[in-house]
N, C-alpha and C positions, 0 to 999 in steps of 0.2 A: 529744343523748343519746349516750353511748358506744356503745350497741348500733347506733344509726343510722349512726354513723361506721364501725363494723366492717362493716355491711351495704354501705355505699357503697364501702369498700375492696374487699370481695369482688366486688361487681358490676363495679367498674372493672378488677379483675384478670381476671375472666372475659371482659370486653370486649376486653382486650388480647390474650387468647389466641385470639380469633376470627380467621379468615382472610378476607381480602377477596376479592371476586369476581375482581378483576384479578390478585391474587396467585396464586389457584388456577389461573386461566387460563394464566398464565405457566408454571406447573409442568407443565401438560398439553402446552404447546408444547415444553418441554425434553425431556419423555418421548418425544414424537413424533420430534423430531430425533435423539435418542440412539438410538432404535430404527432409524431410517433409516441413521444413520451405521454401526451395527454390521453392517447388511446389506452396506454397501460394503466395510468392512474384512474381513468374512468372505469376500466375493468375491475380494478381493486375496490372501487366504491361498491360495485355490485357484489363482488365475491365476499366482501366483509359484511354484507347486509346493511350498508350505510347509505343506500339510495335515498332514503327519507330521513337521513340524519339531519338534513335541513328540509323541513316539510313545507316551506314557503319559498316564494321567489319574487323579486330579487333578494329579499331579506332571508336570512336563515330561518327565522321564526317570526311570529307576530310581534314579539317583544324585542328581538335583537337582530340587527343587520348582520353582525358577525358573532358566531357562537361556537366555542370550542369546549363547552362544558362537559361533553361526553365524547367517547371515542368515535362513535358514529358521526356525530356532528362535526368533529374535528377533521375526519377523513373527507367528508363531503365538502367542507369549507375549504380545505386545502386544494381539492380538485377544482373548485370554482375559482379560487384565486390564481391557480396556475393557468386558467384560461386567459387571464390578463397577460401573462408572459407570452403565450402563443400569439395573442393579438398584437403585442408589441413587435414580435419577430416578423410577422407577415406585413405589418405596416412599414417596418424598416425596409423590407424588400421592395415595396411600392415606391417609397421615397428615393431609394438608391437607384432603382431602374429608371426613374425620371431624370436623374442626374447623370446617367451614362451618356457618353458622347462617342459616336452618334447614338441617338436613342434607338432602341429596338422595340418595335410594337409587340412582338411575341412575348418578350420578357415583361413588359409593362402589363399586358393583358393577363398573363398567368399570375403575376403578383397580385393584381387587382382581384382576380377570381378568388385567391386565397383569403383576402380580407373579407370579401362578401361571404365566402363560405364559413369563415369563423364567426361572423356576425349571425349567420343562419344557424350555426350550431348553438349559439347562446340561446336563441329563441326556441330551438328544438329541445334543448336542455330544460328550459322553463316548462315546456309542454310535458316532458317526461315527469317532472316533479309534480306539477299541478294536476296531472291525470293519475297520480298514485303509481307511477312506474308502469304505465301501460306498455305491454311488450312490443306492440307495433311501433310506438314512438321510440322505444329503446333500439329496435332494429334500424329504424330510420337514422337515429343518432350515430350508430356504428357505420352504416353504409355511407353516410355523408362524410364521415371521417376517412373512410377508404377512398372516396372520391378526392378529398383534399390531399391525401397522401399521393394519389396518382398525379394530381396537378403539380404538387411540390417536387415530386420525383422528375417529372418532365421538365420542370423549370430548372432543376439542377443540370439535367442533361443538355438542355439548350444553352445554358450558361457555360458549360464545359466544352461542348463540341464546336459551337459556331464562333467564328471571329466577329468582332464588332465592325461590320462594314455593311454597305447597302446590299451586297449579295454575299452573305456570309459563307454559303456552301453551294456548289453547283447544283442546280435543280434538275438532276438527272435520275435515271432509273436506279433502283437499288443494285448493289453489286451482286447480291444473290438473285439469280433468275430461275432457280429450280422450283417449278410450280408445286411439286409435291412437298418440298420442304416448307415453302411459304404457307401452304394449306395446313400442314401439321402444326406450324408455329401458331397460326390463328386458332386452331382447334385447342391447342395447349392453353393458350391465354383464356379461351372461353370456358373450358371445363374447370380450370383453376379458379376463375372468377365465380363460377356457379358453386364450386366447393366451399369457397369462403362465404358466399351468400347463404347457402343452406346451413352452414355452421351457426349462423345467427338464429335460425329456426330451432336448432338443437338447444342452444342456450335459452331461447325463449320458452322452451318446453321443459327444461331441466329445473333443478332445485335452486340454482343461484339467480334469484330474481331481483336481488338488491334489497328486499325486505320480505319478511316471512308472510306478510299479508298481501303481497303483490299478486295480481292476476297473472296466470300463466296462459300460454297458447293452448288451444284445445287439441293439439296433436298427440298421438300416442308416441312416447319418447323413443321406443325401440324402432318404430316405423320411420320416424324422421332421421334417426341415426343411420339406418340402413340407406336411406336416400342420400344423405351426406357422404357416407363412406363410398357409395357407388361412384359419385363424382370425384372423390379422392383417388379411387382406383383408376378411373378413366384418365385422370391427370397423370398417374404413374405410367399407364399404357402409352399415352401420347408422348411422354418423356422418353420412354424406351424406343418408340417408333422414330422419334426425331434423332436419337443417338445412332440408330441403325442407318438412317438416311444420310447422316453427316459423313459416314464412312465412304460414301460414293461421290462426295462433292468436296474437293479440297478447299475451294474458296469459302463455301458455307461452313466448313469445319473451322477454318481460321476465324470466321466472324462469330461463330456461335458456341464453339467448344467450351471456352472458359465460363461463359454465363450459364450454359446448360449444366456444366459440372457443379457450379455453385447452387443452381436451382435443385439439382438432384440431391445434394447434401441436405438442403433445407427441407425438402419434401420428405426425406427419410426421417429426419428428426421429428417433423410434425406428425408423421404417421405413427411413430413409436409413442410419442407423447399422447396422441389421440386415443390409441388403443389402451394404453396404461390408465389414462384417466377414466375411461369407460369401465374397465374391469375392476378398478380400485374404488369405484363409487364416486367419481368426479371430485377428488380432493381439491381444495382451493389453490394450492401451489401449482399443481399440474394444469389446472384450467387457466391460470394466469399465464403460464408459459405457452400454452396452446394458443391463446388469444394473441400474444406478442409475436409468436412465430407465424401465425396466419397472415399477418401483415407482411412479413418478410417473404412468404410464399408468393403473395400477389406482386410485390415489388420485383422479385427475381423473375417472375413470368413476364412482367412488363419489360424487364431488361433484355430478355430474349427477343421479344417483339421489336424493341427499339433497334437492337443490333441487326435484325433481319431487314430493316428498312433503310439502313444507312447507305449512302451513295459514295462514301469514302471509307477506306479501311481504318478502323480505330488504331490509334498510335500504340496502344498496349498490346496489339497482336502483330505488329510489324517487326519481324525478326531480321 
C-alpha cells in the first residue's frame, strides 16, 4: 500500500538521523581534547607576554578586528580564534546528544553545561583583557577551564560506561565498601584540587603575567610557593596512604590500582617539573609543561574518584 511505503520511508529517514553510541562518544572526546588544548594555548599567551597583544575586545584593536601584524597580537589572535573551534566542538556534543535514541538527560545536561561554560569563558576572557590582565580574572579564567574539563571528563565517562537505556546501570551501592579507602580517595581528590588552585596563586604572583605592565597579586612569592608545595606533598602522602590501603582490599585494588598507578606517574612528573622550574627561575618551557600536566593531575585524581564510586567492575580490570 502507498501509505505503508510512506511510513517505511519516514521510519528509515528517522533511523538515518539517529546518532550511534560510538559517534557520540567520539564527539565527547573531541570536546575534551579541544578544552584541554585551549588551556595550553591560553597559557602560552601569558608565557610569551602576549596577553595584551590584542588590547581590545571583541576587536583586536580599535582599528582592526583581526590583527596579526606583530608576534604578540598573532599569538593572542590565534588563541581567540581557537575558542571558535572549542565552541563548535561543544555545540556538536549538544546536538548529537539530542539525536541519541533513547535520549539521555545526563548527557544532554552535561553537553549543555559545556556550551554555557564556553560562552562564560568568552565573557571572562573579555574581562581579562579589558581590565589589563587583572590576576584575579586570570585565575577565574583558569579555574572555569578546570571546571569545564571536569564536566567534559565526566561526560566521556558517562558516554563510555552507561548503556543507552532507561536504566543504564543498576543504582546500587559502589563495589568498594571499605570506608577508610573511600575517605582517603576523597581526601586525595580534595588536596589535589587545592594544589591545582594554589598553583594559580603562584602564577599570579610570579613573573609571567602576560604583559610586563600587568598587575601582580600582593603575595610574597616564596610564601605562596610553600603553601602550594605543602598541598602537593599532602597529595603525595594521600597517594601513598591509598596504595598501602589497597594492599588490604582485593576488590578495591582491582578497581583502583591502574588509575592510582597512572596518577602516581603524573604526580611524580609534575613534582619534578615544579621543582625544576622553581630552581631554574621559572623558564617559559617548564612553566608551560607544568600548566599542562596540572590538568592531567586533576583528571587522574577524578579518575580515581570515579572508579571508587562504580557499582560494576570496569571491563578493563576484569581478568
